[in-house]
N, C-alpha and C positions, 0 to 999 in steps of 0.2 A: 421941418419935417412934419408931415400931417399925421396925426394920431387917429386911429380908427377905434370905434367902440366894439367890444366883443361881448355879446350877451349869451349866457348859457344857463340852462336849468339843470340843477343837480339835486340829489337827495340832501336833506338837511345834515345828516350824519357826515357825509362826504365833505360838505361845505365847512362844517365846524372843524373837522380834522385838518382840512387844507388851511383854514384860517389860523388855527393854532400853530401849524407848522410854519406859516408865514411869519407869525409873531415871534416864534422861537428864533428864526433866522434874521429878524429885523427887516423884513420885506413887506411892502404893501402887496395886496393880492394882485394888482396889475403888474408890479415888478416881477413877482414870482411866475405869473402866467407868461410874461414876455421871455423870461429866462428858460422856462420849460419849452416853449415853442421854438426858441432859437436853438437850443440844444438838440431838439428832435429833428429840426430841419438839417442841422449839421450832420447828425447821425445818419439820417436817411440819404443825404448826398454822398457821404462816405460809403455807405452800403451800395448805393447805385453805381458808384465809380468802381468799386471792387467787383461787382457782378458783371459790369460791362466789359471787363478785361478777362473774364473767364470764358473758356470754350471747352465744352465737354464732348468727347467723342468716344465711341467704343474702343476698348484696348485692341481688340482684334477686328480688323476689317478686311474683307476679301469679297470677291464676287460670289454670291451664294450659288449661282448656276454653275460656274466653273468649279467651285469647290465640290459640289455634289457630283458633277460629272467625273472629276478626278477620283473621288471616293469610289464611284462605281467601277471605274477602270482598274483601280488598284486592289479593291477588295472583292469585286464581283458581287457586291451586296448593296442594298439600298440604305442610305443613311436616314436616321429619323429627323423629323422637323427640328426637334430640340438640338440635335447634334449640329445641324446646319446653322441654326440661329446662334448657337454658342460659338461656333468656330468662325463665323463671318460677321457677327454683330447685326445680322439681318432681323427684320421684324418677323413676327409669327406668320403673317400673310405671305411675305416674300419667301420665307423658308418653306412654306407649304407649296408655293408655285415652283420653287427650285426642286423640291422633292418630286413633284409631278413630272417635271422635265427629266429628272434623273431616272424615274421609273420608266419613261418612254425609252430612254437610252438603254436601260437594262433589258427591256423587252426586245429591242433591236439586236442586242448582243446575243440573246438566246436563240 
C-alpha cells in the first residue's frame, strides 16, 4: 500500500492542542489524522446514503388550475394565490397563473 504525504498549515495553537490530544491517546499525528479522515469519510458516506433514499413532496398535491376553477364554481368567488398554493402545493408563480385563469372563468360566469 502506497502512503501519500499530506501537508497542511495551521495555527500554532491548534497544532499544539492537536499534538497534545494525540499524545494523550498514544497516537502519532499521522495515525490521528488517518483515523479522523477515515471516520469523516464513513460519516459522509452514511449521510449520502440516507439522503439518497429520501424523497420530499408536498403533502397536498392537486392541479392548481382545476382546484381554482372548482373553487370558483362552488363559491362564486376568486381564491387568493395563497389559498391555491397551500391547497395544491403549487409554487407562487403557478398559483398566480391559476388565479388569473380562475378570474377569467369568473368573468365568463358573470
